[in-house]
Each structure stands twice: as structure tokens, then as C-alpha cells.
N, C-alpha and C positions, 0 to 999 in steps of 0.2 A: 702551272703549265709545264708541259714536256715538249722538247724538241724531238721530232722523230729522227732517230739515228739508226745506223746499221745494227747496233747492239739491241735496241728495242725491237726492231723488226725480226731479228733472229730469235728473240725470246718468244715472240708470238707465232712465228712460222719457221719450222725446222728446214734445214738445207735440203733442197730438192722437192719441197712440198709447196703447195699454193695456199693462199689465205681463203678462208670460207667467206660466204656472202656477208655475214655479220661483221667480220673484221674489215672487209672492204668498205662497208658503210661507216665504221668507226674512223677509218683513215680518210674518208671522203674521196674515195677513188671510184670514178664512174665506170660503168660496164665496158665502155669502148676503150678504156685505158687499162683494163685488167691485165693484159699481157706485159704492161710496163709498170705494174703497181709499185714496185720498189722505187723506181726513179721518180714516180709521181709523188709518193708519200714522203720521201726523204726531205728533211728540212722543214716540214710543216709543224705547226704548233698544235698540240692536243691538250685538252684538259687532263688533269690527273685521273679523273674517272674514266675517260675514254681510253687512256693508256693502260690502266689496270684491266679494264674489260678486254682490251685487245689481247693481252697476255693470258687472261683467264680462259679465253675462248680458243687457245692454242690446241689444235688437233681434234676439236669437237666437230664431228662430221654431220650429225643430224640436226635439222632445224629445230626439232622439239627440244633436244638437249640444250641447244644454244639459248632458246627462249627461256628455259628453266633457269639457266645460269644468270641471264640478264635480269630476270624477274627477281631472283634471290638477291642479286647485287643491289638492285634498286631498293628492295626492302631493307637491306642492311644500311644503305645510305640514309634512308628515311629514319631508321632506328637511331643512328648516330646523331642526327640532327635533333631529334626529339629528346635524346638523353643529355645533350650538351646544354650547359647552363649559359653558354655564350650565345651570341647572335648566330643564327644558322648560316652556314657557308654553302653556297650553291656553286660547286666547282665549275660548272659549265659556263658561269658568268664571270669567272675570274679573268681579269685582263692584266697583261704584263705592262708595268708602268713604262711610259715612253721616256727615253733618255733625252737629255738636252742635246740639241744638235751640235755637232762639232767634229773634229778630225779624230779618227780612230786608227791606230796602227797595231797590227797583230803580228807578233813574232812566233814562229812555230819551229819545232825541232823534234827529232826522234832519235833514239839511241838503242844500242844493242850491245850486251856484254856477255860472252864474246859474240862474234858474228858468224853463223847464227847462234842465238842464245837468248837470254832473258832480255826482253825488249819493252820499251815504254815510250810514251809521247808526251810532249809538254807545250804549253802556249803561254805567252805573256801579252796582256792587252793594255795598251796605253791610250788615254783620252786626253787630247790637247797636250801631248808630250809628258803627261804624268802617269805613272804606273797605276793602273786601276784594279786589275785582277790577274790571278794566275790559275791555270788549269793543268790537270795531269791525268794520266790513265792509259787505257788500251794495252795493259800488261799482257804479254805473251810469254809463256814459258820457253817456247822455241820459235822466236821470231827472227827477223833480219833488220838491218839498218833501213833497207828500202821499205819494208812494210811499216816500220815505225814512223818513218818520215812521211809516207803517204797518209797514214792515219792522222798524223798531226796536221797535215795540210787540209785534209777533209774536214776535221773538226774546226779548223780555222775558217773554212768556207761557210760552215754552218753558223758560226758566230758572226761572220761578216754579213751573211744574209739577214740576220736579225737586226744588226746595226744599220744596214742600208734601209731596211723597212722603216726604221725609226728616223730616217732622214740624215743619217751620218755619212760622211765621206770616209771610206775604208781603204787602207793599204795593208796588204799582207806581205810580210818579209819572210822568205823561206831560204834556208841555207843549203837545201838539197836541189841541185840542178836537175838531177834525175826526176824528182817529183814534178818539178815545173815543166820540164820537157814532155813528160807523160801527159800532163793535163792540157798544156797550151799548144803542143806541136804534134807529137806522135799519135795521140788519140784521134786526131782528125783523119789521118790516113787509115788507121786501124778500123775506125767506124765505117769508112767507105768500103773497106774490104770485108765487111761482116765480122769485125773484131778478130781478124786473123792477121798474121804477118809472115812474110817470106823468111824461111829459115827456122821456124819453130814456134812454140807456144809463147803467148804474152803472159809473162809472170805478173802476179798480183792484179789480174784483170778485173776482178769484182770491185775492189776498192777504187781502181783507176776509173772504171765506168761511172761509179757513183760520184766521184769527185769531178769528173769531166762534165757530166750533165749538170751538176750543181753550179760549177764555175760558169758554164755557158748561160745559165739562167740569171746570173747576177753580175757578169763581167762589165756591163755598162756602168755599174755603180761601184765596182771594186777593182783595184789594181793589184796585180800579183807580180812580185819581182824577186830576184835573187839577191842574197846578202852573204858576204863571206863569213864563214864560221869562225868564232873565236878571234874576231878582229877588233874587239873593244866595244862592241854594241851591247849595252846593258840588257836590252830586251832579248837578244839572241842568247846571252849567257844565262838569263833567268829561265828561258824556255828549255835550255839544255839541262839545268838543275832540276826542272820539273820532270824531265824524263828519268832522271836518277831517282827522284822521289816516287814516281810511278812504279819503278822496278822494286824499290825498297818496300813500298806498301802493297805491292802485287795487286794494284787496282785495275781490274778489267774495265770497269766503268770509267768514262771520261767525266771528271767532276771538278768542281771549283775548289781551289786550295782555301781551306777555312781557318788556317792558323793565322796568327798575326804576321803580316808581311814585313819582315826585317831583311831588307835587301842584302846587307853585309853578311848576315848569318846564312842566308840562302845561297849566296855565292861561294860560301865555304864548303858546301856540300861536295862530297866525293862519292864516286861509284863504290858500291859495297862489294 
């Protein structure tokens, strides 16, 4: 399964363009929500097959061409199943295992060296006070601390949404007061004013809107609070090191850290 993120949407639909009818169907976006398709789609779960088709149909304008691509893709899927000696896997029926209910705390951080400069984001997830997983990515060759922090918060909200759907209580700890204020306070006024503000443009508006709408959809199940940076909280420090790792690996995708988690070694990481 794939979580619909901004990165996935950008792979399927170029900036300034609109999705075609087939892509909207794959995202399960109704016609009356077409003008808000990004907000509606963000955070949804798609099968791998739907996600792949969404990207394959990028920029395909004619219905006939889209039907050909879909038909060929289905034929390829059928061929793969027939050739496999294992039990056939029907991706549309794959379900994400439900996690055991419990408390989940998500620490998020973003970093940039210098500012502006190479940027990355990181997340540390704890379940019942025990470190469960680490995430990193959103590398930008020329980003800022604010874009990296907002990206980390947005990805944390996506993770929180999935945890809440599984019945878990979720707390997000963010050391960026700027990001929190954008989502919890300032965006309320900006939205009322048509996403404008007195005195100039709203920087980082796109990611702010995505995070704001997602937060509003899950805030009854998720708490978002500020935590002081580098104040001895292991989760905050690990999220910080994951930003360094994202920059080191130049990982534009936001992915789970798949190495052995040795907290002591990870905390020794230094910016390159």
C-alpha cells in the first residue's frame, strides 16, 4: 500500500496542471471535489497498482491513450501472476496490518546547512515509550530551515493519521514554533482572507495548506505541541540526526530508515 503524499502527486501531475479523469478515479476523488483534488487525495491509502497507474498516466490527455495504458498494465499484471511460482498476489486486496492499540509519540525535525542550503527532514516514532521506527527524506538542494521543518511536520501528520485510524492515541512533538503556528493559528486567518496576508506573500504556502487541511481532519485524535530543541529528549535528537542522514543520502523521498537502529551510533552522526 502507498500513502498519498505530495511527492507522489507531483510525480503524476506536473505543477500548474490538472489530473485527468482516470487519475481522479484512481485517487477516488469525486467530480464535485475536483477543484480540491490535492487536499482530498492527500493522506489516502492506495494499492501499489493504483499508485503506479497514477504516475504512468501523467500527462496523457486522450481517453483512448489512457485506456491503452491501463489495458497494457492489466495485461502485464496478469502475466506476472501467471509466471510467478508463488501464490498470486492481488495488490488491490492487500490490507495494512492493524497495529496494537497504544500510545504513539512522533518527534519531527527539519534541518538546513547552510540556511538556505541543503535541507532534509526526519521523524522518530515511539510506541508505548519505546523507539519503534525512524524516517528521513525530503532532501532539497536549496531549501530552508522552515521548508524542512514544515515537511517533517506534514509527514508526521500523515503517519499520525494512519496511527489514529488504527485506534492509537497520537502525540506529535515538534521543535519548530514557526511550523506549529502556521498550522494551528496563522492559517486560520489566512484561509478566511483567501490565503493572503497583509504585508506580502505567504511563504511556503503550498505545504502549509496541505498540512493545515490534514491537521484539521485529524486533530480530534491527535495532539500537536512544541518541544524545545536539543533539550535532552531522545526522540528530538534522533529526528535531528535523521535530517542529517537525509542530506547525506540526498533522499528526496520520505522513507523508513532500514538499517539496524543503534541509538548510540545514530546520535553520534554529525552534519557533513
